N, C-alpha and C positions, 0 to 999 in steps of 0.2 A: 752407813754402817759404822759401828764403834771401833775405835783403834784397837788393834790386836786381834780382831775377829778373823776367823779362818774363811778363806774363799769358799763359796758354795753355801754358806749359812747366812741367813738374813731374813728380810721380809719377803714372804712368798709373793706378794703382789708385785713388788719391784722386780722380782726374778722373772715373772711372766712378761713384763714390759721390756726386758733386755733382749737384744738380738741374740740369735743362737750362735753359739761358738762354732768356728770352723772345724774344730777338733771333735765336736760332738757327733753323734750318730746322724746320718741323713734322714730327712723327713720321709714319711711313708708315702706321700702324694707325688713324689718326683717322677716316676715313669710317665713319658709323654704319651705312650700308646694307650694309656688308660684314659686319656682326656676324651670325653665323649664329643666335643665340638669339632675335632679334627679327624674323626674316623673316616669320613667319605664325603665327596662332593655332593652325592645324591641325598645326604642327610640334611643339607641346608635347604630349607623350603624356598628361599628367595632365589636359589640358583638351580632349581629343578629343570627348567627349560631355558637353555642358553639361546635358542632361536628367538625368544621374545625380545631380546635386545639386539637390534641390527648392528650396533657398533661393536659387539663382541664376536670373536671368531668361534665357530662351533668346535667343541671338543671331539676329536675323532674317537670312534669306538675301536679299541685295540682288536676286538674280535673280528670286526668288519675288515680291518686292514690285513689281518692274518689270512682271512678267507680270500680276499682279492689277490694277495700275493701268490698263494699256492693254487688259485683257480678252483678250489674245492667249495668255496662259499661257506657261510656260517648261518646258523639260525634256520628259519623255516624255508619253504620252497620259493618264496618270492625273492629272497636274498640270493638263492642259487641261480635263478633266472637272470638277476641283474648281473651277476658275476660272469655268466656265459655271454651275455650281450655285449660286454666290454671287450671280448676277444676279437682280434682282427679277422675279417672275412677273407677266406682264401680265394684268390683269383680263379676264374673259370679256365679250364684247359683250352689251349688254342684250337684244337680240333672241334670243340664245341662252338667257338666263335666263327670258325671258317665258313660254315653255310650262310650265316648272317652277312658276313662281308661279301661273299659271292653274290648273294641276292641284291645287296645294295649297289654293287658294281654294275650288275646287269640292268637294273632299273635306270641308273644314271646314264649308261651307254645308250639305252633305248630312248631316253629323253633327249640326249644330245643329238642322236640321229634324227629324231622327229623335228626338233625345233632349232637346233644350232648348226651343225655341220654333218656332212655325210661323205664318205669316201667313194670314189668311182674309179673304175679301171678303163684305160683307153684301149679299145679293141681293134682299132684300125689305124691307117696311116693318113687319114684325111686332114689331120691338123698338124702335120710336119711343117717346119721343123720346131714349131712351138711346143708340140706334144709328141712323144714317141709312143709306139705301140707298147703296151705293158706299163706305162706310167700310171701312178696313183695320184689323183687330184682330190683336194678337199673342196667341197661345194658349200657355200654359205646359204643356209636355209632359214636364217633368222630374219634378215631384212625384208623378205617378201611378206612375212607376217605383219609387218608394219606398213604395207602398201607400196614398198619399193618395187619398181619395174626395171627390166633390162635397159641399159643404156648403150649407145653406140660404142663399138670397140670392145665390149666385154665378152669374154668366153663364157658361154652358158651351157648348161645341161638341160635337156628338155625331153619330155615323152614323145614317142613317135606320134606325130599329129594325124597321119592318114596313110599308114602302111608304107612309110618310106623305107623300112627295113624288110619289106616282103621278100622272101626268098633267102634272107641271110641266115646262116646256120646258128642255132642256139646252143652254146656250150653246155655240156652236162656237168652237174655238180653233185656232191655227196651231202650226207646229212650234216656233217660238221660245217661245211661251207654254207649250207642253207641257214644253219643256226647263227653263224657268225655274221652273215649278211643281214639276218633279221634284226640283230642288235646293232648293226652299223659298223662292225669291225672289219667287214669285207664287202666289196661290191656284190650286188646280186647278179647272178648269171641269168636269171629269168626275166628281169626287167629289160624292155627294149627301149633304151634311152640313147639319145644322140648328143654329141658335143660339137658346137660350132661357134663361130665368132659373129656377134651381132653387128650388122652393117648399117641397117636403117631401122627406125622405130616408127610408131604410128604418126602419120601426117607427113613423113618424109617422101621425097621423090627419089628413086634410085634407078640407075641405068649404067650400062657398060656396052660400048661399041667395040667391035673387033679391032684389035691393035691399040686400043685406048685404055685409060684407067677407069676404075669404078668411080662414078659421080654420085654424090648425095646432095640434093638440093642445089645442083649445078656446080658444086665444089669437088674438084678432083682429089682423090685420096692418094697419099703417098704411103705405100704399104710395104714396109721393109720386112714384115713378118711372113710374106709369101715365100713358099718353098723355092729355093734357088733353081733357076731355069724355067719356072712357070710364068705364064702370062696372067694378067688380071682376069681375063674372061674369054680368051681366043677360042677355047673349046666350046663355049656356050654363051655367046652375047645375049643381052636381055635388055628389056625396058624401052622407054621409061615406064615405071610402075609407081603408083602412089600407095604407100603402105596404109592399110585401114587402121583406125584406132583400135587398140587392144591387140595388135599383131606386131611381129618383127620380121625382118628379112635377114636370113643367116647365110653364111658362106664359110667353107673350110679354108684353112691357110694353104693346103696343098691343092690348089685350084684344079689341076688336071687329074686329081684323084679324089674328088670329093662329090658325093651325091647330095647336093645342097638345094637351096630354094630355087636355083636356076632350072633344075630338072623336074620341077613339080608345078610349073605355071599352068599346065593343062589339066591339072587335077582339081578336086573340089576345093582344096585349100588355096589354090592359085599360087602356091609356093610360100605362103605366109605361115608363120608359126603363132598360134594363140598364146598370149602371155600367160594365160591360166595353165598351160601345159609346161611352163618353165619351172624346173625344179629349184634352180638357183644358179648363182654365179660361181664359176671355178676361180678360186682366189690364189691357190698355191699348189705347186707340184710337191707332194710330200714323200714320194718314193719313186725310184731309189734315191738314196741319200745324195749321191753325186749329181743328181738331176734336180736337186731342190731349187725352187725358183718361184718368185711371185709373178702372178699373171696380171700385169698392170694394163691400163688402157693406153694405146699408142697416142702420141701427141697429135697425129693427123686428124683425129676425131674432135680436137679442141680448137681447130683453126677458125678464125673469125668468119662469120657468115654461113657456117655449115647448118646452123640452127635457123630454119626459115621462120619459125614462130617467134624466136627471140629477135630476129631482124625486123619483123613487122611490129613488134610490141611497142617500141618508142613512138613510132608514128601514130599507131592507134591510140596510145595514151594521150599524145598531143591533140589529136582531133577531138577526143572525148573531153579534154579539159577546156578546149577553146569553144566548143559548141554552146555551152550555157552562156558564155560571155557574148557571143554573136547574137544569140536569140534575145538576150536582155537589151542589147544596144538597138537591135531592130525594132523591138516593141516600143522602146523609148522614142525613137524617131517617128514611129507611126503615130504615137500618142501626141507628139508635138504638132504634127501636121493637122491632125483632126481638131486640135484646140484652136489653131490659127484659122 
């Protein structure tokens, strides 16, 4: 530009190349909202589906969030159903659950009575002082399912083998008692069962002379469980008897007040109780609470030599082991003499 020339006048081409003056009017393209490239994310073709790129986080729809927040849902019926499905399900009232709980409890009680334990009530004084009239005992019914049989000294409950309870009155029961006895929560008043102590098992020889103790396989029993003042068998001496296989010999602890095996030797059972009639072993006095006690086996039934079969077993095994050796030696000596 020539010296002395006024600003704003000059070559038009140079004026176009010069930057705009800050004091001049703003350009017409300045509003950002008019820019078409930034109007919406949906307008960008490369970003129409965010799910196509697993590394990117999906952009939540504000309308879906608003519907989930107020529970009203947005859009079509499918979106309404999804919103309702997210609501927490209300718990069922207790009175609706109660019948199911009662049913499960009854089934469990019936299974326990049938396969595990059953309660029995003591109706007489024949087992004093070990058991008192009115005691409730729990009987193990599980082990017989696995082939377990009564052992000496155990207190067992068994079905009446041959009308031992003939003439005994049967107590009357009501509907509630019958139902509770059916599920095992009460003893049955209709079942004629007895409870005694096992004295001898199959293969044993049992006897008792007046004024003497009970003997099993020749071993005298020390019986501290007998009712005070009673004798071992003075009211009814017996034996010797050999107990058949599959049978047991039973006696009450209150010997002078017990109608047990001694009084049935002239009947068809010969006084023996079939093992198949044994319900199970009484293991504990459960009621009343102040009478709670375990019914263990007295030590006198574990004395050495009382088990005749066990006493013969070592000798029998020794003979069986030596016999092949004797036969082999004898054959060898016979062969040597024949060769000579």
